[in-house]
C-alpha positions in Angstrom: 5.8 -50.7 -40.3 3.0 -52.7 -40.9 0.8 -54.4 -39.0 0.0 -58.4 -40.5 -4.0 -58.9 -41.0 -5.7 -60.3 -37.7 -4.6 -64.4 -38.6 -2.6 -64.1 -41.0 0.6 -66.4 -40.3 3.4 -64.4 -39.8 5.9 -64.9 -42.7 9.5 -64.6 -42.2 11.3 -61.1 -42.5 11.9 -60.4 -45.6 9.7 -62.8 -48.0 7.5 -61.8 -50.5 3.8 -62.3 -50.0 2.9 -65.1 -52.6 0.6 -62.9 -54.2 3.4 -59.9 -55.1 6.6 -63.5 -55.0 6.8 -63.0 -59.5 8.7 -60.9 -61.3 8.3 -58.1 -62.9 9.9 -59.8 -66.2 6.8 -62.6 -65.7 4.0 -61.0 -64.7 1.4 -60.1 -67.3 0.6 -57.1 -68.0 -2.8 -55.8 -67.5 -5.3 -55.6 -69.7 -6.8 -52.6 -71.2 -9.1 -50.7 -73.3 -8.4 -50.9 -76.8 -9.7 -47.3 -78.0 -9.9 -46.0 -80.9 -7.4 -44.4 -83.0 -8.2 -40.0 -83.5 -10.3 -40.1 -86.8 -8.0 -36.4 -88.8 -8.0 -35.6 -91.9 -5.1 -37.9 -93.0 -6.9 -41.0 -91.7 -9.9 -39.9 -93.0 -8.8 -38.6 -96.8 -6.3 -42.3 -96.5 -9.5 -44.0 -96.4 -11.3 -42.1 -98.7 -8.8 -43.4 -101.7 -8.7 -47.0 -100.5 -12.9 -46.5 -100.8 -12.0 -45.0 -104.5 -9.5 -47.2 -105.2 -11.8 -50.1 -104.8 -15.4 -49.5 -105.9 -14.9 -46.2 -107.8 -16.1 -42.5 -107.9 -20.3 -44.0 -107.2 -18.9 -46.0 -104.9 -18.0 -44.0 -101.8 -20.5 -42.4 -99.8 -20.0 -41.1 -96.3 -22.0 -43.3 -95.0 -19.3 -45.6 -96.5 -16.7 -44.2 -95.7 -18.0 -44.0 -91.7 -18.4 -47.4 -91.8 -14.4 -48.1 -93.7 -13.3 -45.5 -90.4 -15.1 -47.3 -87.6 -16.7 -43.7 -87.0 -20.9 -42.4 -86.9 -21.1 -40.1 -90.1 -21.5 -37.1 -87.1 -17.6 -37.3 -86.6 -16.6 -37.1 -90.4 -18.3 -34.1 -90.6 -16.1 -32.6 -89.1 -13.5 -32.5 -91.0 -15.4 -33.2 -94.0 -18.6 -30.8 -95.0 -19.7 -32.7 -98.4 -18.2 -36.1 -100.7 -16.9 -33.5 -102.7 -14.3 -33.0 -99.6 -13.4 -35.9 -99.9 -12.6 -35.7 -104.2 -11.2 -33.2 -103.9 -8.6 -34.2 -101.2 -8.7 -37.8 -102.5 -7.2 -36.3 -106.0 -5.1 -33.9 -104.4 -3.0 -36.8 -102.4 -3.0 -38.4 -105.6 -1.3 -36.1 -106.8 1.5 -35.6 -104.1 2.6 -39.1 -105.7 3.8 -37.8 -108.2 7.3 -37.3 -107.6 8.7 -33.1 -108.7 12.2 -33.7 -110.8 15.0 -32.0 -110.1 15.0 -29.2 -112.1 17.9 -30.0 -114.9 19.6 -27.4 -118.0 17.1 -29.8 -120.0 13.2 -28.0 -119.6 12.3 -30.3 -122.2 13.5 -33.6 -120.2 11.9 -32.4 -116.8 8.1 -32.1 -118.4 8.7 -35.8 -119.8 9.5 -36.9 -116.6 7.0 -35.4 -115.2 4.4 -35.9 -117.4 5.5 -39.8 -116.7 4.6 -39.9 -113.0 2.4 -38.3 -112.7 0.1 -40.7 -115.7 1.7 -43.5 -113.6 -0.2 -42.4 -110.9 -4.2 -41.9 -112.6 -3.3 -45.5 -113.9 -2.6 -46.0 -111.0 -5.9 -44.5 -109.2 -8.1 -45.4 -112.6 -10.9 -42.9 -110.8 -8.6 -39.8 -110.7 -9.0 -38.9 -114.1 -12.0 -38.5 -114.5 -11.6 -36.0 -111.8 -8.8 -33.8 -112.5 -11.7 -32.0 -114.1 -12.7 -30.1 -110.6 -11.7 -26.9 -109.6 -7.4 -27.4 -108.6 -6.4 -25.9 -105.6 -4.8 -28.5 -103.7 -1.8 -28.0 -103.0 0.2 -31.0 -104.1 -1.6 -30.4 -107.9 -0.6 -26.3 -106.8 3.2 -27.2 -106.6 2.5 -29.4 -109.8 1.8 -26.9 -111.4 4.0 -24.8 -110.7 6.9 -26.5 -111.6 5.0 -27.9 -115.5 4.7 -23.9 -116.2 8.2 -22.9 -114.5 9.5 -25.5 -117.7 7.6 -23.9 -119.5 9.2 -20.7 -119.4 12.3 -21.5 -119.1 11.5 -22.9 -122.7 10.9 -20.1 -123.5 6.8 -19.7 -123.5 4.7 -17.1 -122.4 0.8 -15.2 -121.8 -1.1 -16.7 -124.2 1.3 -19.9 -124.7 1.8 -21.0 -122.2 -1.5 -20.8 -120.9 -1.9 -23.1 -124.7 1.0 -26.0 -123.7 0.0 -26.4 -119.5 -3.6 -26.6 -121.8 -2.5 -28.8 -124.0 -0.2 -31.0 -121.5 -2.4 -31.2 -118.9 -5.2 -32.5 -121.2 -3.0 -35.2 -123.2 -1.9 -36.3 -119.8 -5.6 -36.3 -118.4 -7.1 -37.7 -122.0 -5.1 -40.3 -122.4 -4.6 -41.7 -119.0 -8.7 -42.1 -118.7 -8.9 -43.5 -122.0 -6.5 -46.3 -120.6 -7.5 -46.2 -117.0 -11.1 -46.5 -119.1 -10.1 -49.6 -121.4 -8.3 -51.7 -118.1 -11.4 -51.7 -116.5 -14.0 -51.9 -118.7 -12.2 -55.1 -121.8 -12.1 -58.0 -120.7 -8.2 -58.9 -121.9 -9.2 -59.8 -125.5 -11.9 -57.5 -126.3 -9.1 -55.1 -128.1 -7.7 -57.8 -130.4 -12.2 -58.7 -130.6 -11.8 -55.4 -132.0 -8.7 -55.3 -134.7 -10.2 -58.5 -135.8 -13.6 -56.9 -136.4 -12.0 -53.5 -138.5 -9.3 -56.2 -140.4 -13.2 -58.1 -141.8 -14.2 -54.6 -142.6 -10.9 -53.4 -144.4 -13.5 -52.2 -147.3 -15.2 -49.8 -144.9 -12.1 -48.5 -142.8 -9.1 -49.2 -145.5 -7.2 -46.3 -143.2 -7.9 -47.7 -140.0 -7.1 -51.4 -141.1 -4.1 -49.9 -142.9 -2.3 -48.1 -139.6 -2.6 -50.5 -137.4 -5.7 -49.0 -135.4 -5.8 -51.1 -132.1 -3.3 -53.1 -132.8 -1.6 -53.3 -129.0 1.1 -55.6 -131.3 2.3 -53.0 -133.4 2.1 -50.3 -130.8 0.9 -50.6 -127.1 0.1 -47.4 -124.5 3.1 -46.9 -123.5 4.7 -46.0 -126.4 1.4 -44.1 -128.3 1.9 -42.5 -124.9 5.4 -41.6 -125.5 5.0 -40.9 -129.2 2.0 -38.3 -128.3 3.9 -36.4 -125.6 6.7 -35.9 -128.3 4.9 -34.6 -131.1 3.3 -32.3 -127.9 7.0 -30.9 -126.3 7.9 -30.1 -129.8 5.1 -27.7 -130.0 5.7 -26.3 -127.2 9.4 -26.0 -128.3 8.3 -24.0 -131.4 5.8 -21.6 -130.6 7.6 -20.8 -127.0 10.9 -20.2 -129.6 10.8 -16.2 -129.9 11.1 -16.0 -133.3 
């Protein structure tokens, strides 16, 4: 049984105190202190990829990364030691965007599907091709390299031929992606047309380049050139992999 405060007016039995009379559904929730989400390796990699997409490799620093995450640089060092750590993790994250195809009875087509998706991921993140020469030990990189070599083994490649075919395909996808990404980043839309016009105007000095339509997008665009180049490499892989 409660006792009314001295001097407080009595209220009828069953009547609520006006200070608490509003329904729970009508009362505003008390304000809460907004807390930062915990710093995790996942968040660091997400922020790193975002910075790389916007500013490139040179624009990624541990200070900028800390600012992006609204933490101190010291907090970052509990998870990553150097910028190189962030770059390695970011590259592996990009490889994670490359779907691993279902294995079919056509090993050449399996590789083609993987290579197309790999190129697409590189072009969506133009900084990535420049970093693929780093030690590639991340789980996403290794899983896709495993798929590639497994497909080549299905086609009869082994030993030195397997190593050569793996390198040819990897170097082709990385090189094509790097060339395209660099061109798209640094050249204005009219630059390639101007380059083509220059070759045409100097046909006597570059007769073969002029006749072949070198740098002429109206004849062969990057997608077609990539597909045809990939076909040529896969045919070579198929021939070297055939026991004979």
